[in-house]
C-alpha positions in Angstrom: -36.1 57.2 16.4 -36.8 56.7 12.7 -33.4 54.9 12.3 -34.3 52.5 15.1 -37.6 51.6 13.4 -35.6 51.0 10.2 -33.2 48.7 12.1 -36.1 46.9 13.7 -37.7 46.3 10.3 -34.4 45.1 8.9 -34.0 42.8 11.9 -37.4 41.3 11.3 -36.6 40.8 7.6 -33.4 39.1 8.5 -35.2 36.9 11.0 -37.6 35.6 8.3 -35.0 35.3 5.5 -31.9 33.8 7.1 -30.8 30.9 9.2 -29.1 31.3 12.6 -25.6 31.3 11.2 -26.3 34.2 8.8 -28.1 36.2 11.5 -25.1 35.7 13.8 -22.8 37.1 11.2 -25.1 40.0 10.4 -25.3 41.2 14.0 -21.6 41.6 14.0 -21.8 44.0 11.1 -23.9 46.8 12.8 -21.7 49.7 13.8 -22.5 53.0 15.5 -21.0 55.9 13.6 -19.6 59.1 15.1 -22.8 60.9 14.5 -24.7 58.2 16.5 -26.4 56.6 13.5 -26.3 52.9 13.0 -24.6 51.6 9.9 -24.7 48.1 8.4 -21.2 47.3 7.0 -22.1 45.2 3.9 -18.4 44.7 2.9 -17.7 43.2 6.4 -20.8 41.0 6.1 -19.7 39.7 2.7 -16.1 39.0 4.0 -17.5 37.1 7.0 -19.7 34.9 4.8 -16.8 34.1 2.4 -14.4 33.5 5.2 -16.8 31.1 6.9 -17.3 29.2 3.6 -13.6 28.8 3.3 -13.3 27.7 6.9 -16.0 25.1 6.4 -14.3 23.8 3.3 -11.0 23.6 5.1 -12.7 21.5 7.8 -13.9 18.9 5.2 -10.4 17.6 4.3 -10.1 13.9 4.6 -7.4 12.4 6.7 -6.4 9.7 9.1 -8.8 9.8 12.1 -6.0 8.5 14.4 -3.1 10.6 13.4 -4.9 13.6 11.9 -2.6 13.4 8.8 -4.3 14.7 5.7 -4.4 12.4 2.8 -2.9 13.4 -0.5 -6.0 12.6 -2.6 -8.0 14.0 -5.5 -10.7 15.0 -3.0 -8.3 17.1 -0.9 -6.8 18.6 -4.1 -10.3 19.7 -5.3 -10.9 21.4 -1.9 -7.6 23.2 -2.2 -8.5 24.5 -5.6 -12.0 25.6 -4.5 -10.6 27.4 -1.5 -8.0 29.2 -3.7 -10.7 30.1 -6.2 -12.9 31.7 -3.5 -9.9 33.5 -2.0 -8.8 34.9 -5.3 -12.3 35.8 -6.5 -13.4 37.6 -3.3 -9.9 38.8 -2.3 -10.2 37.1 1.1 -7.2 35.6 2.9 -7.4 32.5 5.0 
């Protein structure tokens, strides 16, 4: 009972502090342990956030709108470097 109240309080805090995208990721990270207690997996939450950032950066490549070919440009090279930096720093694979 006390744990459920704590989860409700945390949910209320999340509701006021985060946008819908963050809240959606946070709800994925609650797990019930073998003893029945709820646990928030902070590592999984961080990995989801970083993975989503990388995904959004990947979507911002510039290319030909008719063929879908990605341009070899300085802009796209910068995105590649940023994605690689995030992956290396946080140890997250694409």
